[in-house]
Structures are given as structure tokens and as C-alpha cells.
C-alpha positions in Angstrom: 1.3 -57.2 76.9 2.0 -60.8 77.9 -0.4 -63.2 76.4 -1.0 -65.0 79.9 -2.3 -61.7 81.1 -4.6 -61.4 78.2 -5.9 -64.8 78.6 -6.6 -64.2 82.4 -8.4 -60.8 81.5 -10.7 -62.7 79.1 -11.5 -65.2 81.8 -12.2 -62.5 84.3 -14.8 -60.8 82.2 -16.5 -64.0 81.2 -17.0 -64.4 84.8 -18.2 -61.0 85.1 -20.5 -60.8 82.3 -22.3 -64.2 82.4 -24.5 -65.7 85.1 -22.4 -68.2 87.3 -23.1 -71.8 86.2 -24.7 -74.0 88.8 -21.9 -75.5 91.2 -21.4 -79.1 91.2 -21.2 -78.9 95.0 -24.8 -78.2 96.2 -23.6 -76.7 99.5 -22.0 -73.8 97.9 -24.8 -72.9 95.4 -26.1 -69.4 95.6 -29.7 -71.2 96.1 -28.4 -72.3 99.7 -27.3 -68.6 100.7 -29.0 -65.8 102.4 -29.9 -63.0 99.8 -28.4 -60.3 101.9 -25.4 -59.8 104.2 -27.5 -60.4 107.3 -25.6 -62.6 109.9 -25.5 -62.7 113.6 -22.6 -61.2 115.4 -21.5 -58.7 112.7 -19.4 -55.8 113.5 -17.4 -53.4 111.0 -17.9 -50.2 113.0 -14.3 -49.6 112.6 -14.3 -49.4 109.0 -17.3 -47.2 109.0 -15.6 -45.0 111.2 -12.6 -44.6 108.9 -14.9 -44.1 105.7 -16.3 -41.4 107.7 -13.1 -39.8 108.5 -12.3 -39.9 104.8 -15.7 -38.0 104.1 -14.5 -35.2 106.3 -11.0 -35.0 104.9 -12.4 -34.9 101.4 -14.8 -32.0 102.4 -11.7 -30.3 103.7 -9.7 -30.8 100.6 -12.6 -29.5 98.4 -12.3 -26.0 100.1 -9.1 -25.6 98.3 -11.2 -25.4 94.9 -12.9 -22.3 96.3 -9.4 -20.7 97.1 -9.0 -21.6 100.7 -5.4 -22.5 101.7 -4.9 -25.9 103.1 -2.6 -27.0 106.0 -0.4 -30.1 105.7 -0.2 -30.5 109.6 -4.0 -30.5 109.5 -4.3 -33.0 107.0 -1.8 -35.2 108.8 -3.7 -34.6 112.0 -6.9 -35.9 110.2 -5.2 -38.7 108.8 -3.7 -40.1 112.0 -6.6 -38.8 114.1 -4.2 -37.0 116.3 -5.6 -34.0 118.3 -8.3 -33.2 115.6 -11.8 -32.2 116.6 -14.2 -33.8 113.9 -17.4 -32.2 112.7 -19.1 -35.6 113.2 -19.1 -35.9 117.1 -19.2 -39.8 116.8 -15.7 -39.7 115.5 -14.3 -37.5 118.6 -12.8 -40.0 121.0 -12.3 -42.7 118.5 -9.0 -44.5 118.5 -9.4 -45.4 114.8 -7.3 -43.7 112.1 -6.4 -44.0 108.6 -2.8 -43.3 108.7 -1.8 -46.7 110.5 -3.7 -48.6 107.9 -2.0 -47.4 104.8 0.3 -49.9 102.9 3.8 -49.5 103.9 5.0 -48.8 100.3 2.4 -46.1 100.0 3.4 -43.9 103.1 5.7 -41.7 101.2 3.2 -40.9 98.6 0.7 -39.4 101.1 3.5 -37.4 102.7 4.3 -36.1 99.4 0.6 -35.4 98.4 -0.1 -33.6 101.6 2.7 -31.4 101.0 2.1 -30.7 97.4 -1.6 -29.7 98.0 -0.6 -27.4 100.8 1.9 -25.7 98.5 -0.6 -25.6 95.6 -3.4 -24.0 97.7 -1.1 -21.3 98.9 -0.2 -20.2 95.2 -1.1 -16.5 94.5 -1.4 -17.0 90.8 -3.9 -19.1 88.5 -2.8 -22.5 87.6 -0.9 -23.0 84.3 1.5 -25.4 82.7 4.6 -25.1 85.1 2.8 -23.1 87.8 0.4 -24.7 90.5 -2.9 -23.1 91.3 -6.7 -22.8 90.5 -8.1 -23.5 86.9 -11.8 -23.1 86.0 -13.5 -25.0 83.4 -14.3 -23.3 80.0 -17.9 -22.9 81.2 -16.6 -21.4 84.4 -18.8 -23.7 86.6 -16.1 -25.8 87.9 -12.8 -24.9 89.5 -10.1 -27.2 90.7 -6.5 -27.0 92.3 -3.8 -28.4 90.3 -0.1 -28.6 90.8 2.4 -27.6 88.1 1.9 -30.8 86.0 -1.9 -30.7 86.1 -2.3 -33.3 88.9 -5.2 -32.5 91.3 -3.7 -33.9 94.6 -7.3 -33.8 96.3 -8.3 -36.6 94.1 -5.1 -38.5 94.6 -5.4 -38.2 98.4 -9.0 -39.4 98.2 -8.8 -42.1 95.7 -5.4 -43.0 96.9 -6.9 -43.8 100.5 -9.5 -45.8 98.9 -6.8 -47.8 97.3 -3.9 -47.8 99.8 -6.2 -48.3 102.8 -9.7 -49.7 102.1 -8.8 -51.9 99.0 -5.3 -52.9 100.5 -6.8 -53.7 103.9 -9.7 -55.8 102.6 -8.1 -57.7 99.7 -4.3 -58.0 101.2 -4.6 -57.8 105.0 -8.2 -59.3 105.9 -8.1 -61.9 103.1 -4.5 -63.0 104.0 -3.6 -66.0 105.8 -2.7 -64.1 108.7 -6.2 -62.9 109.2 -8.1 -65.9 107.6 -6.0 -68.8 109.5 -7.3 -67.7 113.0 -9.7 -69.1 115.6 -13.0 -70.1 114.0 -14.5 -71.6 117.2 -14.9 -69.1 119.9 -17.8 -66.7 119.4 -17.6 -63.2 120.9 -20.9 -61.7 121.4 -21.4 -58.9 118.8 -18.5 -59.9 116.7 -18.6 -63.8 116.1 -15.3 -65.6 115.7 -12.0 -64.0 114.8 -12.2 -65.4 111.3 -15.9 -64.1 110.8 -14.9 -60.7 112.3 -12.1 -60.2 109.9 -14.4 -61.2 107.1 -17.0 -58.6 108.3 -14.2 -56.1 108.4 -13.3 -56.7 104.8 -17.0 -56.3 103.8 -16.9 -53.0 105.8 -14.1 -51.4 103.8 -16.2 -51.9 100.7 -18.9 -49.7 102.2 -21.9 -51.1 100.8 -25.3 -52.0 102.2 -26.3 -55.5 103.4 -28.7 -55.8 100.2 -26.3 -54.1 97.6 -27.5 -55.0 94.2 -30.3 -57.5 95.0 -33.6 -57.2 93.2 -35.2 -55.0 95.9 -32.3 -52.8 96.2 -32.6 -49.0 95.0 -29.4 -47.1 95.0 -30.0 -43.8 96.8 -27.8 -40.8 95.8 -26.7 -39.0 99.1 -27.0 -42.1 101.2 -24.2 -43.2 103.7 -23.0 -45.5 101.2 -22.9 -43.3 98.2 -19.3 -42.8 98.5 -16.0 -44.6 97.9 -16.1 -48.2 96.5 -19.7 -48.7 96.7 -20.4 -45.6 94.7 -17.9 -46.4 92.1 -18.8 -50.1 91.8 -22.5 -48.9 91.2 -21.3 -46.2 88.7 -20.1 -49.2 86.6 -22.9 -51.5 87.3 -25.0 -50.6 84.3 -22.1 -51.9 82.2 -20.6 -54.7 84.4 -23.4 -55.8 86.6 -21.1 -56.4 89.5 -23.1 -55.0 92.5 -24.9 -58.1 93.1 -21.8 -60.3 92.4 -19.9 -58.6 95.1 -22.6 -59.1 97.6 -23.0 -62.9 96.6 -19.4 -63.3 97.0 -19.1 -61.6 100.4 -22.2 -63.8 101.6 -20.7 -66.9 100.2 -17.4 -66.4 102.1 -19.1 -65.5 105.3 -21.4 -68.5 105.1 -18.4 -71.0 104.2 -16.7 -69.6 107.3 -19.7 -70.7 109.4 -19.5 -74.2 107.7 -15.8 -74.2 108.1 -15.7 -74.8 104.3 -12.6 -73.0 103.6 -12.2 -74.1 99.9 -15.5 -72.1 99.3 -14.2 -69.2 101.5 -11.0 -69.0 99.5 -13.0 -69.2 96.3 -15.1 -66.1 97.3 -11.9 -64.4 98.3 -10.7 -64.8 94.6 -13.8 -63.6 93.2 -13.9 -60.4 95.3 -10.3 -59.6 94.5 -10.7 -60.0 90.9 -14.0 -58.0 90.6 -12.6 -55.3 92.9 -9.7 -55.0 90.6 -12.1 -54.6 87.5 -14.0 -52.0 89.3 -10.9 -49.9 89.8 -9.6 -50.5 86.2 -13.2 -49.9 84.7 -13.5 -46.7 86.7 -10.2 -45.6 85.4 -11.4 -46.2 81.9 -14.5 -44.3 82.5 -12.5 -41.3 83.6 -10.1 -41.6 80.6 -13.1 -41.6 78.3 -14.3 -38.5 80.1 -10.9 -36.8 79.7 -10.9 -37.4 75.9 -14.3 -35.9 75.6 -13.2 -32.9 77.4 -9.7 -32.8 75.8 -9.8 -28.9 75.0 -10.9 -28.1 78.5 -7.9 -28.0 80.7 -9.8 -28.0 84.1 -12.3 -31.0 83.4 -9.6 -32.9 81.4 -7.0 -32.8 84.2 -9.7 -33.5 86.8 -10.6 -36.7 85.2 -7.2 -37.7 84.5 -6.3 -37.2 88.1 -9.0 -39.6 89.0 -8.0 -42.3 86.5 -4.4 -41.9 87.8 -5.4 -42.6 91.3 -7.5 -45.6 90.4 -4.6 -47.0 88.2 -2.2 -46.4 91.1 -4.5 -48.3 93.4 -4.0 -51.4 91.3 -0.8 -52.1 93.3 -2.8 -53.1 96.4 -4.3 -56.4 95.4 -2.3 -59.3 95.8 -3.8 -61.0 92.9 -3.1 -57.9 90.5 -2.8 -58.7 86.7 -0.4 -55.7 86.1 2.7 -55.6 87.9 3.8 -52.6 89.9 6.5 -51.7 87.5 3.8 -52.0 84.5 1.5 -49.8 86.7 4.0 -47.1 87.5 6.6 -46.9 85.0 4.8 -48.2 81.8 1.5 -46.3 82.4 1.8 -43.5 85.1 5.4 -42.2 84.5 5.0 -42.7 80.7 1.6 -41.2 80.0 0.9 -39.0 83.1 4.0 -36.8 83.4 2.3 -33.6 82.4 -1.5 -33.5 82.0 -1.4 -30.1 80.3 0.3 -31.7 77.4 -1.3 -35.3 77.3 -2.8 -36.1 73.8 -5.9 -38.2 72.8 -3.5 -40.7 71.5 -1.7 -41.0 74.8 -5.2 -41.5 76.5 -6.2 -44.1 74.0 -2.8 -45.9 74.7 -3.6 -46.1 78.3 -7.2 -47.2 77.7 -5.9 -49.9 75.4 -3.3 -51.2 77.8 -5.9 -51.6 80.5 -8.7 -53.0 78.2 -6.2 -55.6 76.9 -5.0 -56.8 80.4 -8.4 -57.0 81.8 -10.4 -58.2 78.9 -12.4 -55.0 78.7 -12.1 -54.4 75.0 -15.8 -54.8 74.3 -16.7 -52.4 77.1 -13.9 -49.7 76.7 -16.0 -47.2 74.7 -19.1 -47.4 77.0 -17.6 -47.3 80.5 
């Protein structure tokens, strides 16, 4: 691992694990900021709609774990919002879709995943090494659908969408020059300026409530934000304490835009990108640790490894990513995740060590 990446990882975790020092610029200190993401003219309804669409897709994918055959065409219709009737009536008639927001270099992956889960769900035999199908946990309480090499494509589709749509759109698109270097004078009622609206849309893709991680905030399981990135950030919060860091950075950037302080705005962008990347890495390590604990249980091990795979794969979609695409795909995924039936504890530890070293998480790797 390159020493420069190691140093960057250490500086990252130092930022995450310590309270932020008082800023020399009194305008940008947290003391001057609102405590919640509560601003005038905020609209990220399009992002909420897409989160709701993915929730329905996930529900459909999970029916395969009970033996239902899935239809690739139906999945594509849901993903593209093309002639599909949603259970959530609020989604019907919406022009929003997930498929047109996927990073260009991820389009082929989704096409392959849709076809693979369609094929696996129609298998007439139980899953085994070399054969797709259903496998139950040793206790018999959990059943998952895997492909011939032990990948659970339902997890790849869900977490892959989180990465190649939500994470990508927020960190790479809405925080890009093309979306930030826009009009910040003309206020549209209900949406703010173009720059403010783009910032709000990035916040919407994170999926958190406006008081996420504040002293008065209580995380409620089953709530409309108990899913996707907000859920997984909260899952790592007891170790990394990042819930409120996300909120403060989003607030800082939005408030800086109102003051036309683009230096503070850009600082907030860097903070969000780094912390979001840490959450994806830390969640991958969490599932890798779970897979080690369940190494003797094919279903539980491969289920957790599939989740880890998707969170690692998603690291490609942050423009400030620490690991390169080649390191992510070739050095980790292709090298260690080729067959989840035969993966060893040593293999899993190797992946954990690569991630922990690159991101300065050595102290936390065993407790995530």
C-alpha cells in the first residue's frame, strides 16, 4: 500500500475521531451555524422519490429468498420507471427514475446483475458451489439466493444502487464544478438558488433527517430514514461518531452558499466526501468481520461477503477516492471475491487489512 495513502488515511481518521478544533475564521465555526438542516426554500423530493423506488425494488428482490422467480424485464422497468405500477401510489406518475442517474461506467454491471438474479431465481435445485440457487443458514432461519460462485445479487443491486446512484450523484455530480459553479443569485420559491438546490439534492441522497446525530436526536428503527446511507452511517456511529459530523458539514456548506463563501463550501464538500467514503469502508469491514464469525455457515458468510463486496465496489464513485479503481476491482474484488464458497479467513483478513491500512482504521477494524 502506498505510503501516501496510509498517511492520508491516518489524517482522515484523526479528523473523524476528534472534535474539530476551533476555526481561525469566526464566520465558519460551528457556533455560528444552525443546529439542524432547517433552511428556507429546500426541496430534495426527487431524491426521496428515488430512495422510495429503491425500497420497493429491494422488497421485490427479497421475494426470491422465499423461492419466487424474479423477472429481469420487471426489474428493468422498475429501475427505469417505465410502465411500472408502484405499490406506493405517490410514485406513480413521477418522472423520476434510478436508471438515468447511474454512473456511466456502472451501467453494464446493473444489466449483468439483473440477468444473473433472474437466472438464479429460476434455478430448480438448491444452491451449491458451481450451481445457483437458494441456501439456508445452519440454523434454518435465514435463506438467501446466490449465484454459482456464492454472490447474492440482491445485495449487489441494492448496495450498488446506493453507490453508483446515491453516493455518485451526491459526491461526484452535485458537488462537481458543473453543479456548484451555477447561479447563486436568483431565488426560486421552494427551491432556493440553483446552487442551494443542488446542495439540498446532495443532502437528499444521504437520506437523513434534518437533525441527524444532534443531542436531541433519537434513531428510530423502521422510520422513513432507516435505510440506505443514513442507516449504515448510524450503524457505525457507535465506533466512528460520524452522524453529527455529516450533519454539520452539510449545514456548513449550505450556510456558506448563502454567504457566498465558496471556500467554506468547498471545505464542507471535502469533509462529506471523506466521511462518506469512510462509512462505506467501515461498513464493508463490519460485514467482513461478520463473515469471519460465520465462516462455517455458507448462507450467512456469503450473504455478508456480498454486502461487503458491494460497499467496496461503491468506493469507485467518489472523486476523492483513496483506493484507485484498479486497486478496488483487481487487487481486492477479483483477487479475493472470486468464489465465496472457498474464501478463507486468511483471505478475509487480507481484505480487512488492505482497507484498514488505506483508511487509517487499524484501531477500529476489530470492533466495526
